[in-house]
C-alpha positions in Angstrom: -5.0 -21.6 -16.8 -8.0 -21.2 -19.1 -7.5 -23.5 -22.1 -8.9 -20.8 -24.4 -6.1 -18.4 -23.5 -2.9 -17.9 -25.4 -0.4 -20.7 -25.1 3.0 -20.0 -23.5 4.8 -21.0 -26.7 3.3 -18.0 -28.5 4.2 -15.5 -25.8 7.6 -16.7 -24.5 10.1 -13.8 -24.8 7.4 -11.1 -24.9 7.5 -8.5 -22.1 4.8 -6.7 -20.2 4.5 -3.5 -18.2 1.7 -2.7 -15.8 0.9 0.8 -14.7 -1.4 0.9 -11.6 -3.6 3.8 -10.7 -5.4 4.2 -7.4 -5.7 2.1 -4.3 -4.0 -0.9 -2.7 -6.8 -3.2 -4.0 -5.6 -2.2 -7.5 -2.0 -3.0 -6.5 -3.2 -6.4 -5.4 -5.1 -7.0 -8.7 -2.0 -5.9 -10.7 0.0 -8.5 -9.0 -2.5 -11.1 -10.1 -2.5 -9.8 -13.6 1.3 -10.0 -13.7 1.1 -13.6 -12.4 -1.2 -14.6 -15.2 0.9 -12.9 -17.8 4.1 -14.6 -16.5 2.3 -18.0 -16.5 1.6 -17.3 -20.2 5.4 -16.8 -20.8 5.6 -13.0 -20.6 8.4 -11.4 -18.5 8.3 -8.0 -16.8 9.7 -4.9 -18.6 11.2 -1.9 -17.0 9.1 0.6 -19.0 6.4 1.0 -21.6 9.0 1.5 -24.3 10.5 -1.9 -23.5 7.2 -3.8 -23.4 5.2 -5.8 -25.9 2.1 -5.5 -23.8 1.1 -2.6 -21.6 -1.7 -3.0 -19.1 -3.3 0.0 -17.4 -5.1 -0.9 -14.2 -7.4 2.1 -13.7 -9.1 3.9 -10.8 -12.4 5.8 -11.0 -12.1 7.4 -7.5 -9.2 9.8 -8.0 -9.7 13.3 -9.4 -9.3 13.5 -13.2 -8.9 9.8 -13.5 -10.3 9.7 -17.0 -8.0 12.6 -18.1 -5.0 10.7 -16.8 -6.1 7.5 -18.6 -6.7 9.1 -22.0 -3.5 11.1 -21.8 -1.6 7.9 -21.2 -3.5 6.1 -24.0 -2.6 9.0 -26.4 1.1 8.4 -25.6 0.6 4.6 -26.1 -1.1 5.2 -29.5 2.1 7.0 -30.7 4.2 4.2 -29.4 2.0 1.6 -31.1 2.1 3.5 -34.4 5.9 3.5 -34.2 6.0 -0.2 -33.5 3.7 -1.0 -36.5 5.9 1.2 -38.8 8.8 -1.1 -37.8 6.7 -4.2 -38.5 6.1 -4.9 -34.8 3.1 -4.3 -32.5 2.1 -3.3 -29.0 -0.8 -4.8 -27.2 -2.7 -2.3 -25.0 -5.0 -3.5 -22.2 -7.2 -1.4 -20.0 -8.7 -2.9 -16.8 -10.0 -1.9 -13.4 -12.6 0.5 -12.0 -12.7 3.1 -14.8 -12.8 0.3 -17.3 -15.8 -1.2 -15.5 -17.5 2.2 -15.4 -16.7 3.4 -18.9 -15.7 0.3 -20.9 -17.5 1.0 -24.1 -16.5 4.7 -23.9 -12.9 3.7 -23.6 -13.2 1.5 -26.8 -14.9 4.3 -28.7 -12.5 7.0 -27.7 -9.4 4.9 -28.0 -10.0 2.3 -30.7 -6.3 1.4 -30.7 -6.8 -0.4 -27.4 -6.9 -4.2 -27.7 -8.7 -5.3 -24.6 -10.9 -3.6 -22.0 -12.0 -5.6 -19.0 -13.9 -4.7 -15.8 -13.2 -5.3 -12.1 -14.8 -8.8 -12.1 -13.2 -10.0 -15.4 -9.6 -10.4 -14.3 -9.7 -14.3 -14.4 -10.6 -14.0 -18.1 -7.6 -12.0 -19.1 -5.8 -14.8 -20.9 -8.9 -15.7 -22.9 -9.5 -12.0 -23.8 -5.9 -11.7 -25.1 -6.4 -14.7 -27.3 -9.7 -13.2 -28.6 -7.9 -9.9 -29.3 -5.4 -11.7 -31.5 -8.0 -12.1 -34.2 -10.2 -9.1 -33.5 -10.2 -5.9 -35.6 -11.8 -3.8 -32.8 -11.2 -3.6 -29.0 -12.4 -6.7 -27.1 -14.6 -5.4 -24.3 -15.9 -7.6 -21.5 -17.7 -6.3 -18.4 -19.6 -8.5 -16.1 -21.7 -7.3 -13.2 -20.8 -9.8 -10.5 -17.6 -11.4 -9.3 -17.4 -15.2 -9.9 -13.9 -16.0 -8.7 -11.9 -14.3 -6.0 -8.6 -12.9 -7.4 -6.7 -14.9 -4.8 -7.4 -18.0 -6.8 -5.1 -16.6 -9.5 -1.3 -16.7 -9.6 0.5 -13.6 -8.5 3.8 -11.9 -9.2 5.2 -9.9 -6.2 7.7 -7.2 -6.6 9.2 -7.4 -3.1 10.1 -10.5 -1.1 9.0 -9.5 2.3 5.5 -8.0 1.9 2.3 -9.1 0.2 -1.2 -7.7 -0.2 -4.0 -10.2 0.9 -7.6 -9.5 -0.1 -10.1 -10.7 2.5 -13.2 -9.3 0.8 -14.3 -7.5 -2.3 -17.0 -5.0 -2.9 -18.8 -2.8 -0.5 -22.4 -2.6 1.0 -22.1 1.1 2.1 -23.8 3.9 0.2 -21.5 6.9 0.8 -22.8 9.6 -1.6 -19.3 10.6 -2.7 -18.1 7.1 -3.6 -18.5 5.1 -6.8 -16.8 2.0 -5.6 -19.9 0.0 -4.7 -21.3 0.3 -8.2 -18.0 -0.8 -9.7 -16.8 -3.5 -7.3 -20.3 -4.8 -6.4 -21.8 -6.0 -3.1 -19.4 -7.1 -0.4 -18.2 -10.7 -0.6 -16.0 -12.3 2.0 -13.5 -15.0 1.5 -13.7 -18.0 3.8 -11.4 -17.6 6.8 -9.5 -20.8 6.2 -8.7 -19.7 2.6 -7.2 -16.5 3.9 -5.1 -18.3 6.5 -3.9 -20.8 4.0 -2.8 -18.0 1.6 -0.9 -16.2 4.4 0.8 -19.5 5.5 1.9 -20.1 1.9 3.2 -16.5 1.7 5.2 -16.9 4.9 6.7 -20.1 3.5 7.8 -18.0 0.5 9.7 -15.6 2.8 6.9 -13.0 3.4 7.1 -11.5 6.9 4.4 -8.7 6.5 1.0 -8.8 5.0 -1.6 -6.1 4.5 -5.2 -7.2 4.6 -7.4 -5.5 2.0 -11.1 -4.8 1.8 -13.3 -1.8 1.1 -14.5 -2.3 4.6 -12.3 -4.8 6.4 -14.0 -4.7 9.7 -17.3 -6.0 8.3 -15.4 -9.0 7.0 -17.4 -12.2 7.3 -20.8 -10.7 7.8 -22.1 -12.1 4.6 -20.8 -15.6 5.7 -21.8 -15.7 9.3 -24.2 -12.9 9.9 -21.7 -11.0 12.1 -18.1 -9.7 11.5 -15.4 -12.3 11.9 -12.5 -9.8 11.6 -11.3 -10.1 15.2 -11.3 -13.9 14.8 -9.2 -13.5 11.6 -6.7 -11.3 13.3 -6.3 -13.8 16.1 -5.8 -16.7 13.7 -3.1 -14.8 11.8 -1.4 -14.2 15.1 -0.7 -17.9 15.4 1.4 -18.2 12.2 5.0 -18.6 13.0 7.3 -16.3 11.0 4.6 -13.7 10.3 6.1 -10.6 11.9 3.6 -7.9 11.0 -0.1 -7.8 10.0 -1.6 -4.5 8.8 -5.1 -3.8 7.4 -6.9 -1.1 5.4 -9.5 0.3 5.6 -12.0 0.0 8.4 -15.2 1.9 8.6 -15.9 3.7 11.9 -19.6 2.6 11.9 -18.6 -1.1 12.0 -15.6 -0.9 14.3 -16.2 -3.0 17.4 -14.3 -3.4 20.6 -13.5 -7.0 20.0 -11.3 -5.9 17.1 -9.4 -3.4 19.3 -9.0 -6.2 21.9 -7.7 -8.6 19.2 -5.2 -5.9 18.1 -4.1 -5.5 21.7 -3.8 -9.2 22.3 -2.1 -10.3 19.1 1.5 -9.4 19.0 2.0 -9.4 15.2 -0.9 -7.0 14.5 0.7 -3.6 14.2 -0.5 -0.8 16.4 -1.7 1.4 13.6 -5.3 2.3 12.8 -6.4 4.1 9.6 -9.8 5.4 10.5 -11.4 7.6 7.8 -13.1 10.6 9.3 -14.2 12.4 6.0 -15.8 15.2 8.0 -16.2 16.3 11.6 -19.6 17.8 11.0 -22.7 15.6 11.8 -24.7 17.5 9.2 -22.1 16.8 6.5 -21.7 13.2 7.6 -25.5 12.7 7.1 -25.2 14.2 3.6 -22.3 11.8 3.0 -24.4 8.8 4.4 -21.5 7.9 6.6 -23.7 6.3 9.3 -21.7 7.6 12.3 -21.4 10.9 14.0 -18.7 13.0 15.6 -19.4 11.6 19.1 -19.2 8.0 18.0 -15.9 8.7 16.2 -14.3 10.4 19.1 -15.5 7.7 21.5 -13.8 5.1 19.2 -10.5 7.1 19.3 -10.7 7.4 23.0 -11.2 3.6 23.5 -8.4 2.9 21.0 -6.0 4.9 23.1 -7.1 3.2 26.2 -6.5 -0.3 24.8 -3.6 0.6 22.5 -1.9 3.6 24.0 1.0 3.6 21.5 -1.2 3.2 18.4 -0.7 5.5 15.5 -3.9 7.0 14.1 -4.3 8.1 10.5 -7.3 9.3 8.5 -8.9 10.6 5.3 -10.7 14.0 5.2 -12.7 15.6 2.4 -12.9 19.4 2.3 -15.7 21.3 0.6 -18.3 18.5 0.3 -21.5 20.0 -1.2 -23.3 22.1 1.4 -20.3 22.4 3.7 -20.4 25.7 5.7 -17.7 27.4 7.6 -19.3 26.0 10.8 -19.1 22.5 9.3 -15.5 23.0 8.4 -14.7 24.3 11.9 -16.2 21.0 13.3 -13.7 19.1 11.2 -10.8 21.2 12.5 -12.1 20.6 16.1 -11.9 16.9 15.6 -8.5 17.1 14.0 -7.2 19.1 17.0 -8.7 16.7 19.5 -7.4 13.5 17.8 -4.0 15.0 16.6 -3.6 12.4 13.8 -0.1 11.0 13.1 -1.0 11.6 9.4 -4.0 12.7 7.5 -4.8 12.3 3.8 -6.8 15.3 2.8 -8.7 15.9 -0.4 -10.6 18.7 -2.0 -14.1 17.5 -3.0 -14.5 16.9 -6.7 -17.7 15.3 -8.2 -17.5 11.8 -9.4 -20.1 11.2 -12.2 -22.5 8.5 -11.2 -22.5 9.3 -7.5 -25.4 11.0 -5.6 -23.1 13.8 -4.4 -22.4 14.8 -8.0 -26.0 15.7 -8.5 -25.9 18.2 -5.5 -24.9 20.9 -7.9 -26.9 23.6 -6.2 -24.9 23.0 -3.0 -21.4 23.0 -4.6 -18.9 25.1 -2.5 -17.0 27.7 -4.6 -13.6 26.5 -5.6 -11.8 29.4 -4.0 -13.5 28.6 -0.6 -12.5 25.0 -0.9 -8.9 25.9 -1.6 -8.8 28.2 1.3 -10.2 25.6 3.7 -7.9 22.9 2.3 -4.8 25.0 2.9 -6.0 25.8 6.5 -6.6 22.1 7.1 -3.3 21.0 5.6 -1.4 23.4 7.9 -3.1 21.9 10.9 -2.5 18.3 10.0 1.2 18.9 9.0 1.7 20.4 12.5 0.1 17.4 14.2 2.1 15.0 12.1 5.3 16.8 13.0 4.4 16.6 16.7 3.7 12.9 16.3 7.2 12.3 14.8 8.8 14.5 17.4 7.4 12.2 20.1 9.5 9.4 18.6 12.7 11.3 19.0 14.9 9.6 21.5 13.0 6.3 21.3 14.4 3.1 19.8 12.2 1.7 17.2 12.0 -1.7 15.3 12.1 -0.9 11.6 11.2 -3.2 8.8 13.6 -2.2 6.0 11.7 -1.5 2.8 14.1 -0.1 0.3 17.0 2.2 -0.4 15.9 5.9 -0.1 14.7 7.2 -3.4 16.3 10.6 -2.9 19.5 10.0 -0.9 21.8 7.1 -1.7 23.4 7.4 1.8 20.1 6.4 3.5 17.7 3.4 3.5 14.1 3.6 4.4 12.0 1.5 6.9 8.8 1.6 8.8 8.0 1.4 12.5 5.3 -0.9 13.7 3.1 2.2 13.9 3.7 2.7 10.1 5.9 5.8 10.5 8.4 6.2 7.7 12.0 6.4 9.0 15.2 7.0 7.1 18.5 5.7 8.5 22.1 5.5 7.4 22.6 2.8 4.7 24.8 -0.1 5.7 28.3 -0.3 4.3 28.2 -2.1 1.0 31.4 -3.3 -0.7 31.3 -4.9 -4.1 30.9 -8.6 -3.9 29.8 -8.6 -0.3 26.3 -8.5 1.1 25.3 -5.5 3.2 24.7 -6.0 6.9 21.0 -5.5 6.3 18.7 -5.2 3.3 15.0 -4.8 2.5 13.1 -7.4 4.4 15.4 -7.4 7.5 14.3 -6.0 10.9 16.6 -3.5 12.6 16.5 -1.4 15.7 17.6 2.2 15.6 17.1 5.4 17.7 15.1 8.3 16.3 17.2 11.5 16.2 15.2 14.0 14.2 11.6 14.6 13.1 9.9 16.0 10.0 6.3 16.4 8.9 6.0 13.0 7.1 9.0 11.1 8.3 11.7 10.7 10.9 15.5 10.3 10.8 17.3 7.6 12.8 20.9 6.9 13.7 22.8 3.9 12.6 21.2 0.5 13.2 22.0 -0.8 16.7 20.6 -4.3 16.3 19.9 -6.4 13.2 17.4 -9.3 13.0 18.0 -11.0 9.6 15.2 -12.7 7.7 15.2 -15.0 4.8 13.8 -12.2 2.6 16.4 -9.8 3.8 19.3 -12.3 3.2 18.1 -13.0 -0.3 17.9 -9.3 -1.1 21.4 -8.8 0.4 22.9 -11.7 -1.7 21.3 -10.2 -4.8 22.9 -6.8 -4.0 26.3 -8.5 -3.5 26.0 -10.0 -7.0 25.3 -6.5 -8.4 21.5 -7.1 -8.9 18.4 -5.4 -7.6 17.0 -6.1 -4.1 13.4 -6.9 -5.3 12.0 -10.1 -6.6 14.0 -11.1 -9.7 12.3 -11.2 -13.0 13.0 -14.9 -13.4 11.5 -15.9 -10.0 8.5 -18.2 -10.3 5.0 -16.7 -9.7 3.2 -17.4 -6.5 0.4 -20.0 -7.1 -3.1 -19.0 -6.4 -4.9 -20.3 -3.3 -7.7 -22.8 -4.0 -10.9 -20.8 -3.6 -14.5 -22.0 -3.3 -17.0 -20.1 -5.6 -18.1 -16.7 -4.5 -21.3 -16.8 -2.5 -23.9 -14.8 -4.3 -26.9 -15.2 -2.0 
């Protein structure tokens, strides 16, 4: 830990709360921030009201991201004023993509914030907190290039059985609607051995599923070796005993090569699920988006996927109403959606992101009412295909990784198939003082009995394969505690990382 940071003695007993906006990469970074705070002596709080420090890990990609941030900061100002009236205080920290983009603006608009740091400054968080102790204005630090991979930092997981693993940071693509490359920088890959070592350490700590993260995972290693090493990485992870499931997000259709599909087919713990962003089915719109592939290439990739991985689930992202999109362009998107019949599609109405080339295409903006109409038509189509995909599961027996009790029905628990379909099944009997038959982190088999648009229902578990993570969660439930990682559990140490290559 940086010697200039706060000492644990000054922060022991203080509590932190992290609110994460945006993508899985932000979830990963929040876990690292939590790990550093716990190393300093902080402990996790259940809410902002119970915290001495609140960290907002921001996103600049989602619509109205700045409005959400400043609305939250306004609430925190009131909370901070209340604390100060009682002779106490509240430390407010803003990090992540929107902080990288608008750091000085955040400090100007919300001078009650204590620290603002960018996407590359996470390792400096302890030092920035120490500096804020004696500063009368917000401490703002934004650097333009990553120096240390976040994986070198300690992490605090919230669940025992799953972990996010970053394999690269940044992006070399130039999609006109996306601001990520300017905020996360050029693509930088971690060395393969470092990634494998991290996953091995996680498995030793009871993790059975990892999700590999990168802005473009399938170009992993190109900056190290001149060619993608993603297929090689998948095969290496397939040799780790105890690692049950490997997932990854998100690949780019332009860079997806057959060796990755073959590695997925050959490697038993790589899950048969492929999230393949389409964005648009129109070649004309794809050119305006600078997506570097066309409809024919995309459909050929889907066809080859289904030849090598016939049971693979396919999901996607689609933007409706991109500047210049005509009804003919939109129909091309619908045609692709009908040909592929995605298991699930995440659909978005285009909204301009300041700083992106598409935001300057004002003369080609599609009227809002037209965008809404197209969005509703697309949503109806993808919901129907998703329902059909879940209906195909009815009558089959699926292996489910139990994730959590259902958030809406105490009589059910939730798990996921290897194809990433969400399934609810009857909760196990749970008598006070006794561990349930299965718990989050265990693997069970159950037969699907009913389908809905975004999930399926299963009958009672017919087979249970306990795991160390599941048994730990079951024992905690028997003691009347929560099933997640307990607050007093030690942080996961960072993995030794060589300096980021900048050449």
